[in-house]
MDTraj code that builds the backbone (N, CA, C; nanometers):
import mdtraj as md
import numpy as np

residues = "MET ALA ARG MET LYS PHE TYR CYS ASP ALA GLU ARG CYS ILE GLU CYS ASN ALA CYS VAL THR ALA CYS LYS ASN GLU HIS GLU VAL PRO TRP GLY VAL ASN ARG ARG ARG VAL VAL THR ILE LYS ASP GLY GLU GLN GLY GLU ARG SER LEU SER VAL ALA CYS MET HIS CYS SER ASP ALA PRO CYS ALA THR VAL CYS PRO VAL ASP CYS PHE TYR THR THR GLY ASP GLY ILE VAL LEU HIS ASP LYS ASP ILE CYS ILE GLY CYS GLY TYR CYS PHE TYR ALA CYS PRO PHE GLY ALA PRO GLN PHE PRO GLU GLU ALA ALA PHE ALA SER ARG GLY LYS MET ASP LYS CYS THR PHE CYS ALA GLY GLY PRO GLU ALA ASP SER SER SER GLU GLU TYR LYS LYS TYR GLY ARG ASN ARG LEU SER GLU GLY LYS LEU PRO LEU CYS ALA GLU MET CYS ALA THR LYS ALA LEU LEU SER GLY ASP ALA ASP VAL ILE SER ASP ILE TYR ARG LYS ARG VAL ILE ASN ARG GLY ALA SER ALA PHE ASN TRP GLY ASP SER LEU LYS ILE ASP GLY".split()
xyz = np.array([
    [9.2179, 9.0237, 10.8781],
    [9.2632, 9.1114, 10.8904],
    [9.2945, 9.1648, 10.7269],
    [9.2737, 9.2479, 10.6175],
    [9.2479, 9.2478, 10.5172],
    [9.4095, 9.2237, 10.4816],
    [9.3622, 9.1364, 10.2982],
    [9.5333, 9.1708, 10.2441],
    [9.5287, 9.3284, 10.1263],
    [9.6648, 9.3771, 10.1355],
    [9.6474, 9.5152, 10.0255],
    [9.6953, 9.4660, 9.9291],
    [9.6098, 9.4920, 9.8341],
    [9.6899, 9.4621, 9.6810],
    [9.6480, 9.5405, 9.6076],
    [9.7164, 9.6095, 9.5021],
    [9.6703, 9.6327, 9.3673],
    [9.6393, 9.5824, 9.2300],
    [9.5718, 9.6461, 9.1390],
    [9.5140, 9.5783, 9.0646],
    [9.4905, 9.7103, 8.9374],
    [9.5655, 9.6494, 8.8314],
    [9.5115, 9.7669, 8.7135],
    [9.4334, 9.6482, 8.6354],
    [9.3116, 9.7412, 8.5662],
    [9.2269, 9.6682, 8.4446],
    [9.2939, 9.7104, 8.3384],
    [9.3462, 9.6236, 8.2455],
    [9.4136, 9.6793, 8.1084],
    [9.3206, 9.7351, 8.0213],
    [9.2131, 9.6848, 8.0563],
    [9.1118, 9.7347, 7.9288],
    [8.9873, 9.8507, 7.9848],
    [9.0406, 9.9127, 8.1114],
    [9.0025, 10.0334, 8.1342],
    [9.1381, 10.1587, 8.1141],
    [9.2855, 10.1128, 8.1304],
    [9.3731, 10.2021, 8.1572],
    [9.3484, 10.2551, 8.0051],
    [9.3473, 10.4230, 7.9734],
    [9.3897, 10.4812, 7.8867],
    [9.5171, 10.5695, 7.9050],
    [9.6373, 10.5364, 7.9716],
    [9.7900, 10.5666, 7.9683],
    [9.7733, 10.7315, 7.9840],
    [9.7001, 10.7670, 8.0357],
    [9.6287, 10.8951, 8.1233],
    [9.7785, 10.9773, 8.1981],
    [9.8742, 10.8365, 8.2891],
    [9.9522, 10.8790, 8.3845],
    [9.9476, 10.9784, 8.5014],
    [9.7733, 10.9960, 8.5263],
    [9.7552, 11.0547, 8.6538],
    [9.7640, 10.9826, 8.7872],
    [9.8528, 10.8648, 8.7757],
    [9.8716, 10.7482, 8.8802],
    [10.0366, 10.8336, 8.9071],
    [10.0787, 10.8051, 8.7808],
    [10.2096, 10.8466, 8.7922],
    [10.2415, 10.9915, 8.8918],
    [10.1658, 11.0890, 8.8386],
    [10.1996, 11.2297, 8.8646],
    [10.1344, 11.2681, 9.0591],
    [9.9967, 11.1397, 9.0400],
    [9.9000, 11.1998, 9.1687],
    [10.0108, 11.1041, 9.2950],
    [10.1218, 11.0167, 9.2690],
    [10.1394, 10.9467, 9.3409],
    [10.3429, 11.0508, 9.3549],
    [10.3534, 11.0735, 9.2779],
    [10.5282, 11.1716, 9.2270],
    [10.4811, 11.3224, 9.3289],
    [10.2820, 11.3621, 9.3288],
    [10.2942, 11.4959, 9.4329],
    [10.2706, 11.4681, 9.5487],
    [10.1927, 11.3504, 9.5877],
    [10.1270, 11.3211, 9.7102],
    [10.2890, 11.3132, 9.7782],
    [10.3442, 11.2806, 9.7515],
    [10.5190, 11.1970, 9.8336],
    [10.6238, 11.2669, 9.8024],
    [10.6331, 11.4063, 9.7170],
    [10.7609, 11.4377, 9.6571],
    [10.8446, 11.3920, 9.6484],
    [10.7979, 11.2521, 9.5430],
    [10.9112, 11.1685, 9.5131],
    [11.0440, 11.2618, 9.4241],
    [11.1847, 11.2202, 9.4415],
    [11.2406, 11.2687, 9.4098],
    [11.2880, 11.2567, 9.2429],
    [11.2763, 11.3665, 9.1390],
    [11.3140, 11.3878, 8.9940],
    [11.3650, 11.2161, 8.9757],
    [11.3392, 11.1498, 8.8445],
    [11.3616, 11.0187, 8.8567],
    [11.4053, 10.8900, 8.8933],
    [11.3219, 10.9750, 8.9518],
    [11.2717, 10.8316, 9.0328],
    [11.0858, 10.8068, 8.9882],
    [11.0201, 10.7293, 8.9634],
    [10.8611, 10.7087, 8.9601],
    [10.8216, 10.5831, 9.0304],
    [10.7667, 10.5672, 9.1522],
    [10.7013, 10.4916, 9.2030],
    [10.6077, 10.3852, 9.1481],
    [10.6102, 10.5111, 9.0568],
    [10.4795, 10.4050, 8.9396],
    [10.5036, 10.4569, 8.8464],
    [10.4772, 10.3019, 8.7496],
    [10.4310, 10.4086, 8.6295],
    [10.3683, 10.3065, 8.4729],
    [10.3314, 10.4181, 8.4029],
    [10.2393, 10.3044, 8.2522],
    [10.3739, 10.2863, 8.1938],
    [10.2807, 10.1399, 8.1899],
    [10.4034, 10.0626, 8.0559],
    [10.2471, 10.0414, 7.9339],
    [10.3363, 10.0458, 7.8328],
    [10.2138, 10.0114, 7.7062],
    [10.2857, 9.8268, 7.6484],
    [10.1920, 9.7505, 7.6386],
    [10.1921, 9.6861, 7.5787],
    [10.1918, 9.6835, 7.4642],
    [10.2695, 9.6205, 7.3343],
    [10.1855, 9.5594, 7.1833],
    [10.2289, 9.7669, 7.0957],
    [10.2292, 9.8508, 7.1946],
    [10.2328, 9.9651, 7.1173],
    [10.2286, 9.9860, 6.9549],
    [10.1425, 10.0312, 6.9321],
    [10.1019, 10.0705, 6.7511],
    [10.0790, 9.9404, 6.7170],
    [10.0528, 9.8369, 6.7220],
    [9.9893, 9.6939, 6.7510],
    [9.8224, 9.7111, 6.6997],
    [9.6909, 9.6005, 6.7113],
    [9.6095, 9.5702, 6.7645],
    [9.6591, 9.4906, 6.9138],
    [9.5605, 9.5022, 6.9527],
    [9.5415, 9.4540, 7.1181],
    [9.6596, 9.5256, 7.1844],
    [9.6712, 9.6249, 7.1722],
    [9.7187, 9.7698, 7.2765],
    [9.6833, 9.7440, 7.3977],
    [9.7444, 9.7783, 7.4907],
    [9.7217, 9.7635, 7.6562],
    [9.7961, 9.8670, 7.6914],
    [9.7841, 9.9380, 7.7968],
    [9.8005, 10.0154, 7.8978],
    [9.7770, 9.9711, 8.0821],
    [9.9147, 9.9596, 8.1259],
    [9.9430, 9.9207, 8.2493],
    [10.0070, 10.0034, 8.3768],
    [9.9559, 10.0318, 8.4781],
    [10.0086, 10.1065, 8.5979],
    [10.0432, 10.0258, 8.6332],
    [10.2086, 10.0278, 8.7096],
    [10.2540, 9.9525, 8.7697],
    [10.3161, 9.9703, 8.8564],
    [10.3470, 9.9730, 8.9913],
    [10.4393, 10.0038, 9.1248],
    [10.5161, 9.8400, 9.1539],
    [10.5223, 9.8620, 9.2865],
    [10.5493, 9.7249, 9.3891],
    [10.3741, 9.6770, 9.3820],
    [10.3946, 9.5475, 9.3892],
    [10.2825, 9.4437, 9.3987],
    [10.2219, 9.4080, 9.5204],
    [10.3585, 9.3776, 9.6181],
    [10.3864, 9.3579, 9.7282],
    [10.2976, 9.2129, 9.7544],
    [10.4399, 9.2134, 9.6491],
    [10.4171, 9.0388, 9.6663],
    [10.3995, 8.9654, 9.8278],
    [10.3278, 8.8508, 9.8085],
    [10.2679, 8.7629, 9.9395],
    [10.4412, 8.7110, 9.9408],
    [10.5424, 8.6442, 9.8440],
    [10.6713, 8.6060, 9.8909],
    [10.7728, 8.7398, 9.8034],
    [10.7925, 8.8245, 9.8543],
    [10.8473, 8.9197, 9.8275],
    [11.0073, 8.8482, 9.7713],
    [11.0098, 8.8872, 9.6159],
    [11.1742, 8.8723, 9.5555],
    [11.2864, 8.9149, 9.6236],
    [11.2357, 9.0895, 9.6431],
    [11.3250, 9.1927, 9.6788],
    [11.3617, 9.1855, 9.8385],
    [11.2774, 9.1143, 9.9075],
    [11.3179, 9.0519, 10.0784],
    [11.4363, 8.9668, 10.0609],
    [11.3493, 8.8532, 9.9814],
    [11.4440, 8.7552, 9.9912],
    [11.6160, 8.7670, 9.9186],
    [11.6520, 8.8513, 9.8525],
    [11.7856, 8.8671, 9.8094],
    [11.8575, 8.9842, 9.9012],
    [11.7792, 9.0409, 9.9857],
    [11.8343, 9.1200, 10.0927],
    [11.9615, 9.1272, 10.1646],
    [12.0298, 9.1522, 10.1642],
    [12.1666, 9.1115, 10.2414],
    [12.1194, 9.1767, 10.3533],
    [12.0353, 9.2866, 10.4103],
    [12.0604, 9.3379, 10.5097],
    [11.9463, 9.3321, 10.6461],
    [11.8164, 9.2842, 10.5410],
    [11.6848, 9.2562, 10.5813],
    [11.6536, 9.3576, 10.6063],
    [11.6500, 9.4830, 10.4874],
    [11.5721, 9.5856, 10.5184],
    [11.4398, 9.6005, 10.5018],
    [11.4033, 9.4505, 10.4136],
    [11.2436, 9.4824, 10.3533],
    [11.2006, 9.3979, 10.4828],
    [11.0388, 9.4529, 10.4739],
    [10.9502, 9.3637, 10.5681],
    [10.8034, 9.3455, 10.5497],
    [10.7622, 9.2721, 10.5786],
    [10.5960, 9.2770, 10.5250],
    [10.4998, 9.3171, 10.6748],
    [10.4450, 9.4094, 10.6805],
    [10.3027, 9.4493, 10.7628],
    [10.1981, 9.3518, 10.7797],
    [10.1066, 9.3823, 10.8411],
    [10.0813, 9.2818, 10.8652],
    [9.9036, 9.2961, 10.7739],
    [9.8800, 9.3611, 10.7041],
    [9.7933, 9.3353, 10.6011],
    [9.8676, 9.3522, 10.4469],
    [9.9690, 9.2963, 10.4551],
    [10.0351, 9.2575, 10.3590],
    [10.1235, 9.3698, 10.2737],
    [10.1616, 9.4337, 10.3116],
    [10.2266, 9.5469, 10.2297],
    [10.4142, 9.5666, 10.3013],
    [10.4753, 9.5409, 10.1617],
    [10.6025, 9.5547, 10.1729],
    [10.6571, 9.6364, 10.1805],
    [10.7178, 9.6347, 10.3093],
    [10.7845, 9.8286, 10.3145],
    [10.9277, 9.7839, 10.3223],
    [10.9967, 9.8978, 10.3001],
    [11.1842, 9.8760, 10.3237],
    [11.2142, 9.9922, 10.4278],
    [11.3264, 9.9460, 10.5174],
    [11.3800, 10.0211, 10.5445],
    [11.5255, 10.0869, 10.5544],
    [11.4731, 10.2307, 10.4889],
    [11.6203, 10.3449, 10.4922],
    [11.6962, 10.3095, 10.5501],
    [11.7227, 10.3189, 10.7135],
    [11.8180, 10.3341, 10.7373],
    [11.8898, 10.1746, 10.7954],
    [11.8238, 10.1163, 10.7621],
    [11.8888, 9.9707, 10.6943],
    [11.9476, 9.9423, 10.5961],
    [11.9026, 10.0176, 10.4653],
    [11.9584, 9.9504, 10.3853],
    [12.0811, 9.9842, 10.2820],
    [12.1275, 9.9739, 10.2356],
    [12.2804, 9.9816, 10.1978],
    [12.2484, 10.0253, 10.0654],
    [12.2069, 10.0064, 9.9548],
    [12.1804, 10.0383, 9.8669],
    [12.2581, 9.9988, 9.7090],
    [12.2862, 9.8855, 9.7644],
    [12.3566, 9.7481, 9.6336],
    [12.2439, 9.6540, 9.5727],
    [12.1419, 9.7504, 9.5331],
    [12.0606, 9.7155, 9.4063],
    [11.9840, 9.6119, 9.3926],
    [12.0175, 9.4940, 9.5187],
    [12.0274, 9.3078, 9.4811],
    [11.8417, 9.3438, 9.4465],
    [11.7853, 9.4473, 9.4693],
    [11.6542, 9.3912, 9.5096],
    [11.5872, 9.4871, 9.3682],
    [11.6762, 9.5816, 9.3533],
    [11.6324, 9.6240, 9.2033],
    [11.6430, 9.5058, 9.0744],
    [11.7560, 9.4478, 9.0719],
    [11.7514, 9.3313, 8.9505],
    [11.6639, 9.1750, 9.0304],
    [11.6291, 9.2011, 9.1395],
    [11.5160, 9.0898, 9.1572],
    [11.3380, 9.1066, 9.1604],
    [11.2872, 9.2124, 9.1459],
    [11.1571, 9.2619, 9.1372],
    [11.1290, 9.2356, 9.0032],
    [11.0120, 9.1790, 8.9475],
    [11.0578, 9.1860, 8.8425],
    [10.8722, 9.2912, 8.7591],
    [10.8803, 9.3332, 8.8522],
    [10.8032, 9.4682, 8.8563],
    [10.9262, 9.6009, 8.8316],
    [11.0211, 9.6515, 8.8485],
    [11.1110, 9.7229, 8.8140],
    [11.0800, 9.8246, 8.9452],
    [11.0110, 9.7750, 9.0724],
    [10.9775, 9.8433, 9.1692],
    [11.0817, 9.9730, 9.2680],
    [11.1591, 9.8966, 9.2863],
    [11.2963, 9.9308, 9.3974],
    [11.3516, 9.9736, 9.3055],
    [11.4264, 10.1092, 9.3643],
    [11.4574, 10.2856, 9.2440],
    [11.5694, 10.2837, 9.3180],
    [11.6804, 10.3124, 9.2659],
    [11.7952, 10.4357, 9.2633],
    [11.7425, 10.5653, 9.2812],
    [11.7099, 10.6136, 9.4343],
    [11.7174, 10.8049, 9.3698],
    [11.7910, 10.8355, 9.3191],
    [11.9209, 10.8205, 9.2794],
    [11.9749, 10.9929, 9.2622],
    [12.0794, 10.8314, 9.1029],
    [12.1153, 10.9824, 9.0207],
    [12.1680, 10.9432, 8.8804],
    [12.2643, 10.9485, 8.9259],
    [12.4030, 10.8880, 8.9613],
    [12.5730, 10.8553, 8.9712],
    [12.5894, 10.7218, 8.9749],
    [12.7334, 10.6733, 9.0014],
    [12.7908, 10.6009, 8.9924],
    [12.7087, 10.4656, 9.0812],
    [12.6793, 10.3447, 9.1024],
    [12.6145, 10.2555, 9.1551],
    [12.6361, 10.2525, 9.3302],
    [12.8022, 10.2938, 9.3259],
    [12.7998, 10.2708, 9.5063],
    [12.7748, 10.4112, 9.5371],
    [12.7290, 10.5440, 9.5130],
    [12.6946, 10.6236, 9.5805],
    [12.5667, 10.6901, 9.5180],
    [12.4280, 10.6022, 9.4768],
    [12.3310, 10.5970, 9.4527],
    [12.2486, 10.6410, 9.6142],
    [12.2357, 10.5754, 9.7164],
    [12.2243, 10.6183, 9.8288],
    [12.1197, 10.5237, 9.8473],
    [12.0085, 10.4875, 9.9033],
    [11.9238, 10.4195, 9.9340],
    [11.8128, 10.3972, 9.8751],
    [11.7725, 10.2856, 9.8249],
    [11.6894, 10.2865, 9.7446],
    [11.5165, 10.2658, 9.7640],
    [11.4277, 10.3552, 9.6904],
    [11.2973, 10.3702, 9.7206],
    [11.1890, 10.3168, 9.6336],
    [11.1125, 10.2775, 9.6925],
    [10.9834, 10.1902, 9.5563],
    [10.8741, 10.2601, 9.6732],
    [10.7498, 10.2173, 9.5996],
    [10.6194, 10.2530, 9.5898],
    [10.5730, 10.1894, 9.7729],
    [10.5461, 10.2735, 9.8546],
    [10.4501, 10.2290, 9.9978],
    [10.3451, 10.2007, 9.9999],
    [10.2911, 10.1737, 9.9217],
    [10.1168, 10.1663, 9.9409],
    [10.0818, 10.2614, 10.0422],
    [10.1447, 10.3791, 10.0034],
    [10.0793, 10.5408, 10.1423],
    [10.0964, 10.4949, 10.2699],
    [10.1724, 10.3680, 10.2771],
    [10.1726, 10.3536, 10.4247],
    [10.3281, 10.3682, 10.4992],
    [10.3845, 10.4619, 10.4727],
    [10.4983, 10.5259, 10.5290],
    [10.5905, 10.4523, 10.5702],
    [10.6326, 10.4169, 10.6426],
    [10.7463, 10.3595, 10.7043],
    [10.7905, 10.3075, 10.8014],
    [10.8875, 10.2975, 10.8996],
    [10.9177, 10.2219, 11.0114],
    [10.8380, 10.3470, 11.1464],
    [10.8921, 10.4515, 11.1111],
    [10.9108, 10.5383, 11.1806],
    [10.7566, 10.5972, 11.1625],
    [10.7389, 10.6876, 11.3482],
    [10.5962, 10.6813, 11.4058],
    [10.5448, 10.7662, 11.2595],
    [10.3556, 10.6950, 11.2799],
    [10.2540, 10.7435, 11.1793],
    [10.2682, 10.8494, 11.1830],
    [10.2800, 10.9177, 11.0665],
    [10.2505, 11.0942, 10.9954],
    [10.3149, 11.1480, 11.0734],
    [10.4848, 11.1297, 11.1281],
    [10.5428, 11.2151, 11.1905],
    [10.6315, 11.3152, 11.0320],
    [10.7221, 11.3932, 11.1011],
    [10.8104, 11.4185, 10.9467],
    [10.9291, 11.3324, 10.8976],
    [10.9191, 11.3150, 11.0205],
    [11.0677, 11.2277, 10.9336],
    [11.0340, 11.0839, 10.8432],
    [10.8921, 11.0621, 10.9216],
    [10.8390, 10.8887, 10.8206],
    [10.8389, 11.0017, 10.6693],
    [10.7419, 11.1297, 10.6385],
    [10.6659, 11.1963, 10.5563],
    [10.8440, 11.2291, 10.5175],
    [10.9580, 11.2709, 10.6026],
    [11.0656, 11.3658, 10.4887],
    [11.1490, 11.1676, 10.4461],
    [11.1205, 11.0550, 10.4224],
    [11.2102, 10.9891, 10.4183],
    [11.1102, 10.8385, 10.3188],
    [10.9728, 10.8831, 10.3148],
    [10.8777, 10.7608, 10.2867],
    [10.7639, 10.8690, 10.2143],
    [10.7152, 10.9303, 10.2045],
    [10.6212, 11.0597, 10.1492],
    [10.5068, 11.0483, 10.3155],
    [10.3887, 11.0748, 10.2217],
    [10.2674, 11.0656, 10.3354],
    [10.2396, 10.9459, 10.3501],
    [10.2139, 10.8786, 10.4628],
    [10.1168, 10.8208, 10.5302],
    [9.9547, 10.8353, 10.4914],
    [9.8875, 10.7601, 10.3573],
    [9.7780, 10.7637, 10.4125],
    [9.6935, 10.6734, 10.4948],
    [9.7089, 10.5566, 10.4750],
    [9.6715, 10.4431, 10.5439],
    [9.6226, 10.4833, 10.6841],
    [9.7328, 10.5207, 10.7245],
    [9.7264, 10.5618, 10.8861],
    [9.5701, 10.7229, 10.8681],
    [9.5683, 10.7697, 10.8177],
    [9.4834, 10.8417, 10.7721],
    [9.3331, 10.7867, 10.7816],
    [9.3052, 10.6166, 10.7256],
    [9.1906, 10.5834, 10.7291],
    [9.1721, 10.5916, 10.5170],
    [9.2753, 10.6230, 10.4728],
    [9.2624, 10.6379, 10.2688],
    [9.3626, 10.5383, 10.1764],
    [9.2925, 10.5475, 10.1116],
    [9.3575, 10.4084, 10.0340],
    [9.4991, 10.4716, 9.9682],
    [9.5161, 10.4577, 9.8764],
    [9.6718, 10.5134, 9.7762],
    [9.6053, 10.6063, 9.6858],
    [9.6714, 10.7176, 9.6704],
    [9.6545, 10.7947, 9.6201],
    [9.6143, 10.7872, 9.4844],
    [9.7513, 10.7379, 9.4353],
    [9.6875, 10.7116, 9.2547],
    [9.5844, 10.6343, 9.2287],
    [9.5335, 10.5401, 9.2565],
    [9.4167, 10.4804, 9.2875],
    [9.2789, 10.5468, 9.3046],
    [9.2989, 10.6171, 9.4058],
    [9.1976, 10.7384, 9.3800],
    [9.1592, 10.8854, 9.2791],
    [9.2907, 10.8754, 9.2507],
    [9.3174, 10.9837, 9.1571],
    [9.2398, 10.8762, 8.9450],
    [9.1904, 10.7899, 8.9678],
    [9.2264, 10.6802, 8.9044],
    [9.0948, 10.7126, 8.7861],
    [9.0914, 10.8071, 8.6742],
    [8.9980, 10.8692, 8.6565],
    [8.8670, 10.7454, 8.6027],
    [8.8934, 10.6096, 8.5177],
    [8.8310, 10.5443, 8.4372],
    [8.8588, 10.4265, 8.5350],
    [8.8746, 10.4435, 8.6969],
    [8.9010, 10.3013, 8.7732],
    [8.9404, 10.1968, 8.7070],
    [9.0782, 10.2185, 8.6458],
    [9.1769, 10.0930, 8.6104],
    [9.2431, 10.0238, 8.7024],
    [9.2723, 10.1672, 8.7780],
    [9.3850, 10.0677, 8.9317],
    [9.3350, 10.1182, 9.0377],
    [9.2955, 9.9756, 9.0829],
    [9.2682, 9.9828, 9.2015],
    [9.2943, 9.9353, 9.3436],
    [9.2890, 9.9686, 9.4500],
    [9.3901, 9.9495, 9.5630],
    [9.2953, 9.8810, 9.6480],
    [9.3401, 9.8640, 9.7776],
    [9.2309, 9.7807, 9.8851],
    [9.2381, 9.6336, 9.9154],
    [9.1901, 9.6266, 9.9934],
    [9.1801, 9.5081, 10.0149],
    [9.1618, 9.3738, 9.8844],
    [9.2536, 9.2833, 9.8810],
    [9.2550, 9.1750, 9.7567],
    [9.0877, 9.1155, 9.7612],
    [9.0686, 9.0989, 9.8421],
    [8.9021, 8.9990, 9.8343],
    [8.7991, 9.1019, 9.7665],
    [8.7856, 9.2164, 9.8267],
    [8.7339, 9.3542, 9.7820],
    [8.7802, 9.3664, 9.6240],
    [8.8955, 9.3341, 9.5741],
    [8.9457, 9.3951, 9.4204],
    [8.9204, 9.3831, 9.3516],
    [8.9210, 9.1999, 9.3797],
    [8.8949, 9.0497, 9.3330],
    [8.7499, 9.0496, 9.3342],
    [8.6376, 9.0586, 9.3659],
    [8.5667, 9.0900, 9.3591],
    [8.4953, 9.1927, 9.3090],
    [8.5161, 9.2798, 9.2757],
    [8.5229, 9.4133, 9.1860],
    [8.5469, 9.3107, 8.9956],
    [8.6563, 9.2388, 9.0008],
    [8.7284, 9.2441, 8.8559],
    [8.6330, 9.1573, 8.8547],
    [8.6126, 9.0331, 8.9371],
    [8.5418, 8.9691, 8.8463],
    [8.3682, 8.9583, 8.8374],
    [8.3444, 9.0824, 8.8815],
    [8.2252, 9.1442, 8.8108],
    [8.1873, 9.1821, 8.6999],
    [8.3348, 9.2867, 8.6576],
    [8.3840, 9.3622, 8.5306],
    [8.4032, 9.2586, 8.4444],
    [8.4375, 9.1216, 8.4698],
    [8.4863, 9.0188, 8.3953],
    [8.3252, 8.9358, 8.3276],
    [8.2777, 8.9304, 8.4356],
    [8.1316, 8.8658, 8.3651],
    [8.0503, 8.9570, 8.3279],
    [8.0336, 9.1084, 8.3359],
    [7.9728, 9.1818, 8.2885],
    [8.0108, 9.2316, 8.1316],
    [8.1472, 9.2174, 8.1107],
    [8.2473, 9.2408, 7.9599],
    [8.1606, 9.0997, 7.9176],
    [8.1303, 8.9909, 7.9701],
    [8.0882, 8.8391, 7.8971],
    [7.9870, 8.8726, 7.8434],
    [7.8371, 8.9037, 7.9387],
    [7.7244, 8.9062, 7.8525],
    [7.6956, 9.0195, 7.8091],
    [7.8202, 9.1038, 7.8222],
    [7.7358, 9.2281, 7.6720],
    [7.7986, 9.1964, 7.5548],
    [7.8259, 9.0665, 7.5472],
    [7.8885, 9.0399, 7.3893],
    [7.7144, 8.9498, 7.3670],
    [7.6495, 8.9254, 7.4694],
    [7.5017, 8.8773, 7.4370],
    [7.4110, 8.9754, 7.3994],
    [7.4262, 9.0946, 7.4601],
    [7.3347, 9.1602, 7.3849],
    [7.3785, 9.2830, 7.3076],
    [7.4457, 9.2930, 7.1858],
    [7.4462, 9.3148, 7.1357],
    [7.2747, 9.4169, 7.0591],
    [7.2391, 9.2817, 7.0321],
    [7.1234, 9.3190, 6.9392],
    [7.0049, 9.4194, 7.0073],
    [7.0301, 9.3763, 7.1560],
    [6.8837, 9.4675, 7.2256],
    [6.8698, 9.5888, 7.1606],
    [6.9634, 9.6656, 7.1658],
    [6.9669, 9.7603, 7.1416],
    [6.8588, 9.8890, 7.0117],
    [6.8920, 9.7472, 6.9230],
    [6.8703, 9.8043, 6.7696],
    [6.6867, 9.7867, 6.7545],
    [6.6323, 9.8625, 6.7116],
    [6.4574, 9.8814, 6.6871],
    [6.4739, 9.8462, 6.4986],
    [6.4123, 9.7085, 6.4909],
    [6.3314, 9.7263, 6.3380],
    [6.2421, 9.7468, 6.3463],
    [6.1758, 9.8599, 6.1991],
    [6.1272, 9.9125, 6.1484],
    [6.1146, 9.8083, 6.0236],
    [5.9376, 9.7497, 5.9736],
    [5.8765, 9.6523, 5.9369],
    [5.8543, 9.7205, 5.8075],
])
top = md.Topology()
chain = top.add_chain()
for i, resn in enumerate(residues, 1):
    res = top.add_residue(resn, chain, resSeq=i)
    for name in ("N", "CA", "C"):
        top.add_atom(name, md.element.get_by_symbol(name[0]), res)
traj = md.Trajectory(xyz[None], top)
């Protein structure tokens, strides 16, 4: 079975935020919550890069490790999801996640912020696939429709990739090889007149 993963190529990301907008619109994510965000490293300096960041659906997810009520679970294809019916909104997952993926859906005092929200890899939740209850809690289940996450599909530069980890790593490997090979071809297009 495929192991689903995200990958963002920092050499291609142009910080357009199409991935962020696509996610918010597709799932009607509440104001103040970003299941996906674009971060800039070395902003304004030489070597500046941008990355689209969300839940990375870790193999050994720290959010699941610290959850006191075990609301996190991993699907057969490696997608880390959480059950909002079990979640108590304690926020431990928020502090454990190195990517800042789980978020409180409301601005309020700590105890009244509600259930956590996070990227679902467009795989919905534990309810019946594509049901109205699933959509209300988790957004659209594109995987059950045979589609990949919309954030990656909307990426104009194909910096954000999603899908089977083996396929994603092959694509990235080819990109790295092509980047390295292009360093040796810099003079091929020059025409020297004698």
